[in-house]
N, C-alpha and C positions, 0 to 999 in steps of 0.2 A: 715416491714422488715425493719430494717438500712440497709446500704453497703454488695453488699460482701465484705464476708472477705475468706481467707484461715486457717480459723482456725488449730489449729495443735491438734494434741493426746491427748498434757496435758492439754491443755486446752476445751476439752469434757470431760477430766477425772474429769476436776479441777470442771466443770457447772454440774457434776453430784453429785458430792460430795457437789457442795450448794444447790441443788437443793434436797439431801440425795435419787433419785434413783437407784435402779440397772439396772445395764446394760438390765433387761429383762423389766423392767421399760418405761425406756428409746425408747426400740425398739417395746414397745406398743405406746407410743406413737407419736412417729419420724415416724414409719411406715419403719423404717431402722431395717433391719436382726441383731439379736443378736452376730451373726456370724463377719457380717460385722463392729457394734461397737470394738466387742470382738478385732478382729484382726487390726484396724485403730489404739484403744488405746497403741494398745503395741508395732505398729510401724511394723507391719508385712503387711500390705497397705496400700498404697495411698487412701483416699478416691476420689469419685467422685465429681463435681462440683452438682449435684440433691442432692450425699450425708450428702455433707457439709451445701449442702441449708435447708435440712428437721430438721437436726442437728441443724443449726442456730432459725431455724423460732420455732422450739419445745421449746428451751432454753428461748428466746426471749419472748414466751408466758407466760412465767414461773414467766421473771423479771429480767434474766439473761443477761445482755452481756458481748460483747468483743470486749473494747474500741479500742484496741492498738493489733499487736501482741505479746504480754507476759504475759498482763495477764487475768482477768474474773472478770469481778463485778458484785454486785447484785445489782438492785434496792428497791427490799424489802430490804435492810438490812436499807437504806437509808428512812424507812418509820416510825413516829411516831405509835403508836397504835391510834391515830386515826384518818389513812389515811393520815393526808398530809407527805407531805416531807423534810426531814431536808434536 
């Protein structure tokens, strides 16, 4: 896993969009409760470090990175069909 970052609720929502996952799917993959994800994405609660680590690791396993405080990128989007990286 890359260094620990304080990913934002917007980044989690965007990463879920990249992965095309529902909150239920992210919950099942990460082990974070659906209610926690939903409330975090809506800005109702602050996520704990443990929650952020679980979410970050889950997205990174899918090929989604958090390169800085403002963006989300997908390594998958940069791969050619033959598996080489652009």
